[in-house]
N, C-alpha and C positions, 0 to 999 in steps of 0.2 A: 400490600406494600407499606413499608415504614413511612410514617407521616413526614419524617424529615426529608426523605427522598422525593416525595411528591412535589416539593418546592422546585426541584430540578426542572420539571416540566413547565414551570412558570417563567423560566429564564428566557431571554431573547435568544435568537439563533446565534448571534455573536458570542453571547455569554456561554451558551452550550458548547460551542466549538472551542472556546478558551478552556472550559472545564475538561473537555476530552483531551486537549493538548496537555494540560497540567497533569491529568491522571496518567497519560502515556509517559510523560517525563518522569514521573515518580516511579512508575513500573520499570522504566529503563535503568533506573539507578540500582536495581537489584536483579541483573540478568540471570544470576544463578538460581533465582527462585521461579523463573519462567519455565514451565515444563516443555520438554521436547519429546514428542511422541515417536514411537518406534518407526512408523512409516515416514516421518520427516527425516529421521536419522538415515534411513535407507535411501531416501531420495537424495539427500546431501552426499552420501557416499557414492551413489551412482553418478551424480553430476561431477564430483571430484575426479572419479576414475575416467570419465569421458574427457575432462579437461586435461588430465595428465597424459592421456593418449595423444592429444593434439592441442598443446598449449597455445598455438597460434590461431586457434579457432575462436578466440574471444572477441568481443565487440566493445568499442568504447561506449560510454554512457550516451554520448551524442548520437551514435549509430542506433542504439537501442531505442532512444526516444523517437528518432526519425521513423524506424520501423513501426513503432506503436502508432505514431501519428498517421501513417499511411494505410493502416488497417481500415477495413470497412466496419462501421458501427451502426449501420442501418440509420434509424432516425437520429441517433446521437451525432453521427459524423457531420451532417449538414448543419446542425444546430451549434455544436461546440467548436468545430474546426474554424468556423467563420470568426470566432472570438479568440483564436489563437490558443485554444486549450483542447486537449484530447482526453476523452473519458477512458479511464482504466477501471480496474475492479473496485468494488465496494463504494461506488459513487464518487471516487476520487478523480481528480483531473491533473494531467501533466501540463505544465505551462511551457 
């Protein structure tokens, strides 16, 4: 690994999170450079077709969050729901 990058591991957690956020913001500035795989395009087309067949089947963001919060997460549910957060994918939490 490049010696310059090894310094990243010496950052505090807060600094690492800020770095990730800054990197993501920079990436988001050039969405046309983010590759979209064929299987992703197919999934999006499938979801769009499903929606167009029944446009009233959508859910509000509040309804989606509530469904996620009500799912069972094994050990995570008791730990995080008590704090008002729900664990979703990639170690992220919904507040």
